[in-house]
C-alpha positions in Angstrom: 41.7 4.2 -25.1 40.5 0.8 -26.3 39.8 -2.0 -24.0 38.5 -5.3 -24.5 36.3 -6.8 -21.8 36.5 -10.6 -20.8 33.6 -10.4 -18.3 32.4 -13.8 -17.6 28.8 -14.7 -17.9 28.4 -17.6 -15.2 26.7 -15.4 -12.7 24.4 -13.9 -15.2 22.3 -17.3 -15.1 19.7 -16.3 -12.6 21.9 -13.7 -10.3 20.2 -10.3 -9.9 21.4 -7.2 -8.1 19.4 -4.0 -7.4 15.8 -3.5 -8.6 16.7 -3.9 -12.3 16.6 -7.6 -12.8 17.7 -10.0 -15.3 15.5 -13.1 -15.7 17.3 -16.6 -16.5 16.9 -20.2 -15.5 19.7 -21.2 -12.9 20.0 -24.5 -10.9 19.5 -24.0 -7.3 20.7 -27.3 -5.9 21.3 -30.7 -6.7 19.4 -33.8 -6.1 22.1 -34.9 -2.8 21.8 -31.5 -1.4 20.4 -31.5 2.1 19.9 -35.4 1.6 20.7 -36.1 5.3 18.0 -33.4 6.6 14.8 -35.2 7.7 11.4 -33.3 7.1 10.0 -31.4 10.1 7.0 -33.8 10.3 5.5 -32.0 13.6 5.7 -28.8 11.8 4.1 -29.8 8.7 1.1 -31.5 10.4 0.8 -28.1 12.3 0.8 -26.4 8.8 -1.8 -29.0 7.3 -4.0 -28.3 10.5 -4.0 -24.6 9.9 -4.8 -25.0 6.3 -7.6 -27.1 6.7 -9.1 -25.2 9.7 -9.1 -22.2 7.1 -10.8 -24.4 4.3 -13.7 -25.6 6.9 -13.9 -22.3 9.0 -13.1 -19.1 7.2 -16.1 -16.7 6.6 -16.0 -17.3 2.9 -14.8 -20.2 0.5 -11.0 -19.8 -0.3 -9.4 -21.5 -3.3 -6.5 -24.0 -2.8 -4.3 -22.1 -5.0 -4.8 -19.0 -3.2 -4.0 -20.4 0.0 -0.6 -22.2 -1.3 0.3 -18.8 -2.7 -0.3 -16.9 0.2 1.7 -19.6 2.3 4.7 -19.3 -0.2 4.9 -15.7 -0.2 4.8 -15.4 3.7 7.6 -18.4 3.8 9.7 -15.9 1.6 9.1 -12.7 2.9 9.9 -13.8 6.1 13.6 -14.3 4.9 14.9 -11.0 4.0 13.4 -8.0 2.3 14.7 -9.2 -1.1 13.3 -12.7 -1.4 9.9 -12.9 -3.0 7.4 -15.3 -4.6 6.2 -14.5 -8.1 3.1 -15.2 -9.6 2.3 -15.5 -13.1 1.6 -11.6 -13.3 4.6 -10.8 -11.3 6.9 -13.1 -13.2 5.5 -11.4 -16.5 5.9 -8.0 -15.2 9.5 -8.7 -14.2 10.3 -9.7 -17.6 8.6 -6.6 -19.0 10.7 -4.4 -16.5 13.9 -5.9 -17.7 13.2 -4.9 -21.3 14.1 -1.3 -20.4 10.5 0.2 -21.2 7.5 0.3 -19.1 4.5 2.6 -18.1 5.0 4.1 -14.8 6.7 6.7 -12.3 10.2 6.0 -12.4 11.0 5.2 -8.9 12.8 2.3 -7.1 10.7 1.4 -3.9 11.1 -1.1 -0.8 9.0 -2.2 2.0 9.3 -0.6 5.4 6.8 -1.5 8.2 4.3 -2.1 6.0 4.5 1.1 3.9 6.4 2.0 0.7 9.7 3.7 1.2 11.5 5.4 -1.7 15.0 4.1 -2.3 15.8 6.6 -5.1 13.9 8.2 -7.9 15.2 7.6 -11.6 16.7 10.6 -13.4 14.6 12.3 -16.0 11.2 10.5 -15.0 7.9 11.7 -13.9 8.8 10.9 -10.2 12.1 12.8 -10.2 10.4 15.9 -11.8 7.3 15.8 -9.4 10.0 16.2 -6.6 9.8 12.5 -5.0 12.9 12.1 -2.8 14.9 9.1 -1.5 13.5 8.3 1.8 9.8 9.4 1.2 7.3 7.1 3.0 4.3 6.6 0.6 1.2 5.8 2.7 -1.4 6.2 0.2 -2.0 5.4 -3.5 -4.7 7.6 -5.0 -7.2 6.9 -2.2 -6.1 3.5 -1.3 -3.8 3.1 2.2 -0.6 1.2 1.5 -0.8 -0.6 4.8 -1.5 -4.0 4.4 -0.4 -4.2 0.5 2.3 -6.5 -0.7 5.2 -4.6 -2.3 3.9 -6.2 -5.8 0.5 -4.9 -5.5 1.9 -1.6 -4.7 4.3 -1.5 -7.5 1.7 -2.9 -10.0 -0.8 -0.2 -8.8 1.6 2.5 -9.6 2.3 1.3 -12.9 0.1 2.0 -15.7 -0.6 3.2 -19.0 1.2 6.6 -20.2 -0.8 9.9 -19.6 -2.8 8.5 -16.8 -2.6 10.2 -13.4 -1.9 8.8 -9.9 -1.7 10.5 -6.5 0.8 9.6 -3.9 0.4 10.7 -0.2 3.9 10.8 1.4 5.4 11.6 4.7 8.7 13.2 4.7 10.9 13.8 7.5 10.7 17.6 8.6 7.5 18.2 6.9 4.5 19.4 8.9 2.2 16.8 7.5 1.3 14.4 4.6 2.0 15.6 1.3 -0.1 14.7 -2.0 1.7 14.7 -4.9 0.0 13.8 -8.4 2.2 12.4 -11.1 1.5 11.4 -14.6 2.6 8.0 -15.8 4.9 8.1 -18.7 6.9 5.4 -20.6 9.8 4.7 -18.7 13.0 4.4 -20.8 16.0 4.3 -18.6 19.1 5.6 -20.3 22.0 4.1 -18.7 24.9 6.4 -19.2 25.0 10.2 -19.6 27.9 12.4 -20.2 29.1 15.9 -20.8 32.3 18.2 -20.6 32.4 20.2 -17.5 35.2 22.1 -18.2 38.2 21.7 -21.1 39.9 18.6 -19.9 37.4 17.5 -17.0 34.9 15.0 -17.8 31.3 13.9 -16.2 29.8 10.5 -16.7 26.4 9.6 -14.9 25.3 6.0 -14.7 21.8 5.8 -13.6 21.5 2.1 -13.4 23.5 -0.9 -14.6 22.3 -2.8 -17.9 24.1 -5.4 -20.1 25.2 -2.6 -22.5 26.2 0.0 -19.8 30.0 -1.0 -20.2 29.9 -0.3 -23.8 28.0 3.0 -23.3 30.6 4.0 -20.9 33.5 3.1 -23.3 31.7 5.3 -25.9 31.1 8.3 -23.3 34.9 8.5 -22.5 35.8 8.3 -26.1 33.5 11.3 -26.7 34.9 13.2 -23.9 38.4 12.7 -25.4 37.7 13.7 -28.8 39.0 17.3 -28.1 42.0 16.3 -26.2 43.2 14.0 -23.3 41.5 14.1 -20.1 42.7 15.8 -16.8 40.2 14.3 -14.5 37.0 12.2 -14.6 33.9 12.3 -12.4 31.8 9.3 -12.3 28.3 10.0 -10.7 26.7 7.0 -8.9 24.2 8.8 -6.9 21.0 7.6 -6.5 21.8 4.4 -8.7 19.8 1.6 -7.2 21.9 -1.1 -9.1 21.3 -3.6 -11.9 22.8 -6.7 -13.7 26.1 -7.7 -12.2 27.9 -7.6 -15.4 27.3 -4.1 -16.0 28.8 -3.3 -12.7 31.9 -5.6 -13.3 32.4 -4.1 -17.0 32.3 -0.7 -15.6 34.8 -1.5 -12.8 37.0 -3.2 -15.3 37.2 -0.3 -17.7 39.2 1.7 -15.0 41.2 -1.2 -13.4 44.3 -2.8 -15.1 44.4 -5.8 -13.0 43.2 -7.5 -9.8 40.2 -8.6 -8.2 36.8 -6.7 -8.8 34.2 -8.6 -6.7 33.8 -12.0 -5.3 30.7 -13.7 -3.9 30.2 -16.2 -1.3 27.1 -18.5 -0.6 26.1 -22.0 0.7 26.3 -23.6 -2.8 29.2 -23.8 -5.3 27.2 -22.4 -8.0 26.9 -19.2 -6.2 30.7 -18.6 -5.4 32.3 -16.3 -8.3 35.3 -14.3 -8.3 35.7 -11.6 -11.3 38.9 -10.1 -12.1 40.1 -6.9 -14.1 41.7 -7.1 -17.8 44.5 -5.0 -18.9 43.9 -1.6 -20.2 42.0 1.6 -18.4 39.8 3.7 -20.7 40.5 7.0 -18.9 44.3 6.4 -19.3 44.7 6.5 -15.4 43.5 10.1 -15.0 42.5 11.2 -11.4 38.9 10.1 -10.8 36.1 10.9 -8.3 33.1 8.6 -7.7 30.0 10.5 -6.3 27.7 8.4 -4.1 24.9 8.8 -1.7 22.5 6.7 0.4 20.6 6.0 -3.1 23.7 4.2 -4.6 23.0 0.5 -4.2 24.1 -3.0 -4.8 25.8 -2.9 -8.3 26.6 0.9 -7.7 28.5 -0.4 -4.4 30.3 -3.0 -6.4 31.9 -0.2 -8.7 32.5 2.1 -5.8 34.3 -0.5 -3.6 36.3 -1.9 -6.4 37.7 1.4 -7.3 38.1 2.4 -3.6 40.0 -0.7 -2.8 42.1 -0.6 -5.8 42.9 3.2 -5.1 42.0 4.0 -8.7 39.4 6.6 -7.6 38.2 8.9 -4.4 34.9 8.1 -3.3 32.8 11.3 -2.4 29.3 12.0 -1.0 27.6 10.0 1.9 27.4 6.5 2.9 25.9 4.1 0.3 22.5 2.0 0.6 24.3 -1.3 1.9 22.6 -3.8 -0.4 25.3 -6.6 -0.7 23.3 -9.8 -1.4 22.6 -11.8 -4.5 19.3 -12.7 -5.7 18.6 -15.6 -8.0 15.5 -16.0 -10.0 14.3 -19.7 -10.0 11.4 -20.5 -12.4 8.7 -22.9 -11.2 5.8 -24.5 -12.6 2.9 -22.7 -14.0 4.9 -19.8 -15.2 5.8 -18.6 -11.4 9.2 -18.3 -9.8 10.8 -17.5 -6.7 13.4 -14.6 -6.2 15.6 -16.2 -3.5 18.8 -14.4 -1.8 21.7 -16.9 -2.6 24.8 -15.1 -1.7 26.5 -12.1 -0.3 29.2 -10.1 -2.2 32.3 -8.7 -1.3 34.9 -5.9 -2.3 38.3 -7.0 -3.4 39.8 -6.0 0.1 37.1 -8.7 1.6 34.6 -6.1 3.0 31.0 -7.0 3.1 29.0 -4.1 2.0 25.8 -5.9 3.3 23.9 -3.4 5.6 27.3 -1.6 5.8 27.5 0.3 2.6 30.5 2.0 1.4 31.8 4.8 3.5 33.1 7.6 1.3 36.7 8.9 1.4 35.3 12.5 1.7 31.9 13.1 3.2 30.1 16.0 1.8 28.2 18.1 4.5 24.8 19.3 3.5 24.4 23.2 2.9 21.7 24.8 5.0 19.6 25.6 2.0 19.8 21.7 0.8 19.1 20.9 4.3 15.8 22.9 4.5 14.8 21.5 0.9 15.7 17.8 1.0 15.7 16.8 4.8 14.4 13.6 4.1 15.1 10.3 6.2 18.1 8.3 5.1 16.9 4.9 3.9 19.3 2.1 3.6 19.7 -1.7 3.6 20.4 -1.6 7.5 17.0 0.0 8.1 14.9 -2.7 6.3 12.8 -5.3 8.4 14.5 -8.8 8.3 17.5 -7.3 6.5 20.4 -10.1 6.0 23.0 -9.8 8.3 26.8 -8.8 6.5 28.3 -12.3 7.4 31.2 -10.6 9.2 31.3 -10.1 13.0 32.4 -6.7 13.7 34.1 -5.9 17.0 32.3 -2.4 17.2 29.6 -0.9 15.5 30.9 1.8 13.1 29.0 4.9 13.2 27.7 6.2 9.7 27.8 9.7 8.6 24.3 11.3 8.4 25.6 14.0 5.8 24.8 14.0 1.9 25.0 16.4 -0.7 21.2 16.1 -1.4 21.7 16.6 -4.9 21.3 14.2 -7.8 22.8 15.4 -11.2 20.4 17.8 -12.8 19.0 16.8 -16.2 18.0 19.3 -19.0 14.3 18.3 -19.2 13.9 20.5 -22.3 15.0 23.7 -20.7 18.4 25.1 -21.1 20.2 26.1 -18.0 22.3 29.2 -17.9 24.5 28.0 -15.1 27.1 25.1 -15.9 26.2 21.8 -14.5 28.7 22.0 -11.8 27.6 25.2 -10.5 24.0 23.8 -10.1 25.3 20.9 -8.3 27.1 21.1 -4.8 28.5 17.7 -4.8 29.7 17.8 -8.5 31.3 21.2 -7.9 33.2 19.7 -5.0 34.3 16.7 -7.1 35.5 19.3 -9.9 37.6 21.1 -7.5 39.4 18.1 -6.3 39.9 16.9 -9.7 41.6 20.4 -10.4 43.8 20.1 -7.3 45.0 16.5 -8.1 45.7 17.6 -11.7 47.7 20.4 -10.5 49.7 18.2 -8.1 50.2 15.6 -10.7 52.0 18.2 -13.1 54.3 19.3 -10.1 55.3 15.9 -9.4 
């Protein structure tokens, strides 16, 4: 059952995946990079002209620092949805957020056409308990319209002290009109790994996001599931998992793979090109596995699903994933500011770019009619984002993505004991368990 991890830490220096970010100092370019490129003098003169006209003619006086900050923000926001400028407050909030504890709602969000779009709610948080769903479009925060806000401003407004309320006005596909949902903020402590036994011999592990200790927690989960006997099958639930640190994804993939490539990245600079391979040993002993994914599975989740799929280690079940296959690097600047810059794309072992494509499941789960009525929200993914990065690979034809989804995230206890077993309350999980039982029976006959 034991497995030693030899995960490299080179890419952790500055490399970020998903919304949960790890802050560190990385070298972006050396002194000679781009030495032969001349400065665009005429364009810089045009910029200076606009700058001076604002200083002279704008209706009220504007500080130089504010103008320059806004110019930098515009320069980065025009690149792709994940590159951004972080001022002192945003950089500080980023560091607070990576500590794993902050006051807020518990949702992962992105920007779409000037509004805030929910990527996924985090399990067992005020947002998930209030019924916020992936794909919801937030149009007001209390009485303040979101249109015109930056993503950072909206996130800062949603965060706050525990016990305080905020009312979100949302648009949801299929609803008659806007809905107002009041949510009470709480301390968000993200528990990375949860597990339980579905039936004797069949285990369930849910990873809500990828942290530095996720691989260790996964090992502990599998060891706990095997205390009463060996496993016959294992479900790994990555639905609505927005991502996290790269090493967490590499460690989880390595836990189930005996050898071979896990993931590699490609970028313009040598410093952004890395390859990660598995070390010997399979924590689950090679038993059949099903990995559950949906449109809320992003970034690091897609690394794990792609690696296990390419190696034939697990059956991927659910709906097409979010499609975030880009790597962001945090580059600290002077005056306690930083930029978050997209520096590479990552690829599965077979060379598939996940960017704007996502992981296509081996088995697509169609929605039940009841689930369709209750959770018929718009699918939000990387390909829908404005200014999104292309995947770096020319496609001969556009592949249609399935519009089906099981519509169910794993249920949480929330302090009330449910009479029905977890698998009976979760259609997707029940289908995964049935598949594992069939594989176990087939394995005994072979």
